[in-house]
N, C-alpha and C positions, 0 to 999 in steps of 0.2 A: 473678915470683911467680904462684902459681896460686890466689889467693883469688877469691871471687865476691861479688856483692851479692845479698842475699835480699830478695825482695818478697813481700808477703802480698796475696792477691786477696780483697777484701771488696766485696760489692755491685757487681761488675763494674768495680772500680777497684783499681789496684795502688798499694800504699804501701810505701816502703822500710822493711824490718823490721830489717835489720842489714847493715852493710857489712863488707868484708874477711873474709868467712866462710871458715874453713879446715877446718871439720869439721862434718859433718851426720851424725846417727846417730838411727835410730828407736829409741824407748824407751817401752815400755808404752803404745802407742797415741798417743804424742806424738812430736814431732821435736825433738831436741836440736841446738842450733847453738852454735858457739864461734868467736869472731873472732880475728884475728891478734893483737889486743891483750889477749886473755883474757876478753873479755866473753862471758857465757853466757846462753842463753835456751832455755826450753822452750815449744813452740807446739803447740796442738791444731789440726793441719792435715794436709793430704795434699799430696804433690808434684804440681804441675800441669805443670811444665816445668823442664828443666835445659838451658841453652844454654852449652856449654863455650866456644864461640868468643867469645861476647859476655860471658862471666863473669857469667851471670845465672841466678838460681834463683827460680822462682815457686812459692809455696805457696798452697793454697786453704784458707781457714778452714773448719773443720768446723761 
């Protein structure tokens, strides 16, 4: 599978935001995430890093 875990960077600390993310889409200044199980979330953040090898996505809170 090609899902990844999404983390949010807050005050120089990473916190798991969502696991098994299969879709990331920018929408109206926010980032839309959807998981393998259909969980959906909008986040006011920017992309800090995407590491495809480690299945890791880091977002920085606006």
